[in-house]
OpenMM code with the backbone's topology and positions (N, CA, C; nanometers):
from openmm import Vec3, app, unit

residues = "VAL LYS SER SER ASN LYS ASP SER LYS TRP VAL ALA PHE THR SER VAL PRO TYR LEU PRO ILE THR ASP PRO ALA TYR GLY TRP ALA HIS SER VAL ASP GLY LYS TRP GLN ILE VAL ASP PHE GLY THR ALA LYS VAL GLY CYS GLY LEU VAL PRO ASN GLU ILE GLN SER GLU PHE GLY PHE SER CYS PRO".split()
positions = [
    Vec3(-4.5100, 5.4619, 5.1282),
    Vec3(-4.3813, 5.5105, 5.0821),
    Vec3(-4.2758, 5.4713, 5.1847),
    Vec3(-4.1664, 5.4153, 5.1356),
    Vec3(-4.0554, 5.3800, 5.2236),
    Vec3(-3.9254, 5.4275, 5.1608),
    Vec3(-3.8462, 5.4957, 5.2401),
    Vec3(-3.7183, 5.5497, 5.1949),
    Vec3(-3.6078, 5.4462, 5.2095),
    Vec3(-3.5139, 5.4470, 5.1185),
    Vec3(-3.3990, 5.3574, 5.1244),
    Vec3(-3.3064, 5.3982, 5.2385),
    Vec3(-3.2550, 5.2994, 5.3086),
    Vec3(-3.1540, 5.3252, 5.4118),
    Vec3(-3.0161, 5.3446, 5.3494),
    Vec3(-2.9958, 5.2927, 5.2293),
    Vec3(-2.8669, 5.3033, 5.1613),
    Vec3(-2.8492, 5.4371, 5.0910),
    Vec3(-2.9610, 5.4924, 5.0413),
    Vec3(-2.9572, 5.6206, 4.9700),
    Vec3(-3.0946, 5.6847, 4.9837),
    Vec3(-3.1055, 5.7826, 5.0707),
    Vec3(-3.2350, 5.8438, 5.1016),
    Vec3(-3.2979, 5.9190, 4.9838),
    Vec3(-3.2269, 5.9266, 4.8728),
    Vec3(-3.2840, 5.9910, 4.7543),
    Vec3(-3.3676, 5.8940, 4.6717),
    Vec3(-3.3782, 5.7694, 4.7184),
    Vec3(-3.4621, 5.6686, 4.6535),
    Vec3(-3.5739, 5.6281, 4.7479),
    Vec3(-3.6966, 5.6173, 4.6949),
    Vec3(-3.8092, 5.5650, 4.7716),
    Vec3(-3.8859, 5.4644, 4.6862),
    Vec3(-3.9465, 5.3682, 4.7549),
    Vec3(-4.0383, 5.2744, 4.6909),
    Vec3(-4.1773, 5.3078, 4.7423),
    Vec3(-4.2775, 5.2927, 4.6565),
    Vec3(-4.4145, 5.3212, 4.6989),
    Vec3(-4.5092, 5.2186, 4.6378),
    Vec3(-4.6244, 5.2024, 4.7003),
    Vec3(-4.7261, 5.1113, 4.6492),
    Vec3(-4.8548, 5.1875, 4.6231),
    Vec3(-4.9350, 5.1300, 4.5389),
    Vec3(-5.0652, 5.1873, 4.5053),
    Vec3(-5.1673, 5.0738, 4.5031),
    Vec3(-5.2731, 5.0905, 4.5793),
    Vec3(-5.3799, 4.9913, 4.5830),
    Vec3(-5.5009, 5.0525, 4.5124),
    Vec3(-5.5550, 4.9846, 4.4128),
    Vec3(-5.6671, 5.0425, 4.3384),
    Vec3(-5.7920, 5.0589, 4.4239),
    Vec3(-5.8672, 5.1613, 4.3952),
    Vec3(-5.9915, 5.1874, 4.4660),
    Vec3(-6.0924, 5.0759, 4.4373),
    Vec3(-6.1041, 5.0384, 4.3112),
    Vec3(-6.1910, 4.9278, 4.2719),
    Vec3(-6.1042, 4.8076, 4.2368),
    Vec3(-6.1479, 4.6883, 4.2706),
    Vec3(-6.0641, 4.5690, 4.2470),
    Vec3(-6.0678, 4.5189, 4.1028),
    Vec3(-6.0537, 4.6088, 4.0075),
    Vec3(-6.0531, 4.5678, 3.8673),
    Vec3(-5.9112, 4.5644, 3.8093),
    Vec3(-5.8154, 4.5982, 3.8905),
    Vec3(-5.6750, 4.5943, 3.8495),
    Vec3(-5.5907, 4.5526, 3.9692),
    Vec3(-5.4687, 4.5120, 3.9437),
    Vec3(-5.3786, 4.4661, 4.0491),
    Vec3(-5.3148, 4.5830, 4.1224),
    Vec3(-5.2763, 4.5607, 4.2486),
    Vec3(-5.1947, 4.6609, 4.3168),
    Vec3(-5.0643, 4.6798, 4.2383),
    Vec3(-5.0076, 4.7967, 4.2475),
    Vec3(-4.8850, 4.8268, 4.1747),
    Vec3(-4.7836, 4.8906, 4.2684),
    Vec3(-4.6601, 4.8978, 4.2227),
    Vec3(-4.5571, 4.9651, 4.3010),
    Vec3(-4.4688, 5.0460, 4.2080),
    Vec3(-4.3912, 5.1327, 4.2678),
    Vec3(-4.3056, 5.2167, 4.1868),
    Vec3(-4.1852, 5.2680, 4.2628),
    Vec3(-4.1038, 5.3402, 4.1905),
    Vec3(-3.9820, 5.4005, 4.2435),
    Vec3(-3.9815, 5.5488, 4.2131),
    Vec3(-3.9343, 5.6255, 4.3088),
    Vec3(-3.9151, 5.7687, 4.2873),
    Vec3(-3.7744, 5.8052, 4.3331),
    Vec3(-3.7178, 5.9067, 4.2706),
    Vec3(-3.5807, 5.9487, 4.2970),
    Vec3(-3.5778, 6.1006, 4.3078),
    Vec3(-3.5075, 6.1497, 4.4061),
    Vec3(-3.4945, 6.2932, 4.4250),
    Vec3(-3.3733, 6.3440, 4.3464),
    Vec3(-3.3987, 6.4380, 4.2575),
    Vec3(-3.2929, 6.4997, 4.1776),
    Vec3(-3.3042, 6.6505, 4.1961),
    Vec3(-3.1986, 6.7101, 4.2450),
    Vec3(-3.1963, 6.8552, 4.2704),
    Vec3(-3.3137, 6.8992, 4.3575),
    Vec3(-3.3465, 6.8158, 4.4563),
    Vec3(-3.4521, 6.8491, 4.5519),
    Vec3(-3.5939, 6.8270, 4.5023),
    Vec3(-3.6089, 6.7712, 4.3820),
    Vec3(-3.7423, 6.7449, 4.3269),
    Vec3(-3.7594, 6.5946, 4.3071),
    Vec3(-3.8729, 6.5429, 4.3545),
    Vec3(-3.9012, 6.4000, 4.3400),
    Vec3(-3.9580, 6.3716, 4.2022),
    Vec3(-3.9029, 6.2658, 4.1399),
    Vec3(-3.9490, 6.2235, 4.0080),
    Vec3(-3.9821, 6.0752, 4.0136),
    Vec3(-4.0955, 6.0368, 3.9579),
    Vec3(-4.1279, 5.8948, 3.9484),
    Vec3(-4.0425, 5.8360, 3.8374),
    Vec3(-3.9667, 5.7327, 3.8732),
    Vec3(-3.8758, 5.6687, 3.7785),
    Vec3(-3.9475, 5.5586, 3.7009),
    Vec3(-4.0297, 5.4800, 3.7709),
    Vec3(-4.1027, 5.3718, 3.7071),
    Vec3(-4.2185, 5.3322, 3.7967),
    Vec3(-4.3235, 5.2737, 3.7359),
    Vec3(-4.4437, 5.2363, 3.8086),
    Vec3(-4.5130, 5.1251, 3.7320),
    Vec3(-4.5596, 5.0225, 3.8028),
    Vec3(-4.6297, 4.9144, 3.7358),
    Vec3(-4.6484, 4.7943, 3.8259),
    Vec3(-4.6648, 4.6769, 3.7641),
    Vec3(-4.6897, 4.5544, 3.8401),
    Vec3(-4.5815, 4.4487, 3.8236),
    Vec3(-4.4937, 4.4629, 3.7265),
    Vec3(-4.3887, 4.3632, 3.7051),
    Vec3(-4.2645, 4.4280, 3.6455),
    Vec3(-4.1494, 4.3780, 3.6857),
    Vec3(-4.0201, 4.4267, 3.6362),
    Vec3(-4.0049, 4.5773, 3.6510),
    Vec3(-4.0628, 4.6308, 3.7549),
    Vec3(-4.0607, 4.7753, 3.7778),
    Vec3(-3.9213, 4.8185, 3.8230),
    Vec3(-3.8658, 4.9153, 3.7579),
    Vec3(-3.7358, 4.9686, 3.7935),
    Vec3(-3.6182, 4.8987, 3.7285),
    Vec3(-3.6432, 4.7895, 3.6588),
    Vec3(-3.5332, 4.7152, 3.5962),
    Vec3(-3.4597, 4.8039, 3.4953),
    Vec3(-3.3294, 4.8168, 3.5151),
    Vec3(-3.2479, 4.9012, 3.4293),
    Vec3(-3.2547, 5.0489, 3.4643),
    Vec3(-3.3381, 5.0840, 3.5617),
    Vec3(-3.3541, 5.2241, 3.5997),
    Vec3(-3.3149, 5.2518, 3.7443),
    Vec3(-3.3338, 5.1520, 3.8300),
    Vec3(-3.3052, 5.1659, 3.9732),
    Vec3(-3.1837, 5.0791, 4.0046),
    Vec3(-3.0852, 5.1326, 4.0769),
    Vec3(-2.9666, 5.0526, 4.1094),
    Vec3(-3.0048, 4.9199, 4.1779),
    Vec3(-2.9345, 4.8134, 4.1404),
    Vec3(-2.9620, 4.6802, 4.1964),
    Vec3(-2.9543, 4.6786, 4.3482),
    Vec3(-2.8592, 4.7508, 4.4072),
    Vec3(-2.8453, 4.7511, 4.5530),
    Vec3(-2.9668, 4.8139, 4.6211),
    Vec3(-3.0297, 4.9095, 4.5571),
    Vec3(-3.1509, 4.9712, 4.6126),
    Vec3(-3.2676, 4.8741, 4.5974),
    Vec3(-3.2810, 4.8116, 4.4819),
    Vec3(-3.3884, 4.7143, 4.4613),
    Vec3(-3.3788, 4.5985, 4.5597),
    Vec3(-3.2584, 4.5454, 4.5767),
    Vec3(-3.2430, 4.4306, 4.6679),
    Vec3(-3.2730, 4.4674, 4.8118),
    Vec3(-3.2493, 4.5911, 4.8508),
    Vec3(-3.2816, 4.6360, 4.9853),
    Vec3(-3.4319, 4.6194, 5.0144),
    Vec3(-3.5138, 4.6361, 4.9120),
    Vec3(-3.6596, 4.6262, 4.9265),
    Vec3(-3.7121, 4.4871, 4.8885),
    Vec3(-3.6215, 4.3958, 4.8575),
    Vec3(-3.6629, 4.2592, 4.8246),
    Vec3(-3.6978, 4.2371, 4.6785),
    Vec3(-3.6613, 4.3286, 4.5917),
    Vec3(-3.6876, 4.3142, 4.4486),
    Vec3(-3.5594, 4.2801, 4.3743),
    Vec3(-3.5740, 4.2208, 4.2573),
    Vec3(-3.4588, 4.1941, 4.1718),
    Vec3(-3.5069, 4.1883, 4.0278),
    Vec3(-3.4139, 4.2045, 3.9364),
    Vec3(-3.4464, 4.1975, 3.7948),
    Vec3(-3.3835, 4.0719, 3.7364),
    Vec3(-3.4563, 4.0087, 3.6445),
    Vec3(-3.4019, 3.8857, 3.5829),
    Vec3(-3.2817, 3.9139, 3.4954),
] * unit.nanometer
topology = app.Topology()
chain = topology.addChain("A")
for resn in residues:
    res = topology.addResidue(resn, chain)
    for name in ("N", "CA", "C"):
        topology.addAtom(name, app.Element.getBySymbol(name[0]), res)
């Protein structure tokens, strides 16, 4: 889990499968009213249309 330097209410996280039958995945979580909510999770185009572009670019991600 890594917190955004631009907005600490956004974090990116990764998940590595226990068994190698699926790909590693990543996701985004956002704090709303002090409660963390997973915004999106997967292996491709994660957060597109849901996570601000400036937050995505901070972590090296972008949406087509």
